[in-house]
Each structure stands twice: as structure tokens, then as C-alpha cells.
C-alpha positions as CSV (number, residue, x, y, z in Angstrom):
1,M,1.9,-13.1,9.1
2,T,2.3,-9.6,8.4
3,E,4.0,-10.1,5.0
4,E,1.1,-12.3,3.9
5,F,-1.5,-9.6,4.7
6,I,0.4,-7.2,2.9
7,Q,0.5,-9.5,-0.2
8,R,-3.2,-9.9,0.2
9,L,-3.6,-6.3,0.2
10,D,-1.2,-5.7,-2.5
11,A,-3.5,-7.8,-4.9
12,L,-6.3,-5.0,-4.5
13,K,-3.8,-1.8,-5.1
14,A,-5.5,-1.6,-8.7
15,D,-9.0,-2.3,-8.0
16,P,-11.4,-0.3,-10.0
17,S,-13.3,0.6,-7.0
18,E,-11.8,3.6,-5.4
19,Y,-13.5,2.6,-2.0
20,V,-11.2,-0.5,-2.2
21,R,-8.2,1.3,-3.2
22,K,-8.5,3.9,-0.3
23,S,-9.2,0.9,2.2
24,V,-6.1,-0.7,0.8
25,G,-3.9,2.4,1.3
26,N,-5.2,3.3,4.8
27,A,-4.6,-0.4,5.9
28,L,-1.1,-0.4,4.5
29,R,-0.4,3.1,6.2
30,D,-1.7,1.7,9.4
31,I,0.6,-1.2,9.3
32,S,3.4,1.0,8.4
33,K,3.2,2.6,12.1
34,K,4.7,-0.8,13.4
35,F,6.3,-2.3,10.3
36,P,7.7,0.5,8.1
37,D,10.2,-1.7,6.6
38,F,7.7,-4.2,5.4
39,I,5.6,-1.6,3.6
40,R,8.7,0.2,2.2
41,K,9.9,-2.9,0.9
42,E,6.4,-3.7,-0.9
43,V,5.9,-0.1,-2.3
44,E,9.2,0.1,-3.7
45,T,8.4,-2.7,-6.0
46,W,5.4,-1.1,-7.5
47,S,4.9,0.5,-10.9
48,L,3.5,4.0,-10.6
49,D,2.1,4.0,-14.2
50,S,-1.4,4.0,-13.2
51,K,-3.4,6.8,-11.1
52,E,-5.1,4.1,-9.3
53,I,-1.7,2.5,-7.9
54,K,-0.5,6.1,-7.2
55,Q,-3.5,6.7,-5.3
56,V,-2.7,3.9,-3.0
57,Y,1.0,4.2,-3.0
58,H,0.5,7.9,-1.7
59,L,-1.8,6.6,1.1
60,A,0.4,3.7,2.0
61,S,3.8,5.5,2.1
62,K,2.4,8.6,3.9
63,L,4.3,7.8,7.4
64,I,7.4,6.1,5.7
65,K,10.4,8.2,6.3
66,D,13.4,7.8,3.6
């Protein structure tokens, strides 16, 4: 269930709306509180070539420790 939710959010990480991207990043950050491995696994696959995805990445990975 959690993985499906993460995949649905992942599809919105490059959305043109800054509001949507911030919402996605914050939701992923909240999920990372209980499931950091799921979020780490997901964000490691992202290409950080666009500023939109970098914004979501920064929010989503805020609580993930290396």
C-alpha cells in the first residue's frame, strides 16, 4: 500500500504547479518518518536535472539520514 502511494506521488514530482510539488515533497517527507527506506529507495532513482524535481527531492529527503 505504501509503495503504491509513493508511486502515485512520484508521478507528480515534476508538475508545473509549485503548490503540487511542495505538497508532494511534504507528503513524502511525512511518509519518511515511518518508512524512510521506501522514500530513500524512491528518491535515489530520481534524475535531479530539473529545478522542479530538485525542489521535491529537497523536501522529501529532509529527514532521511545516510
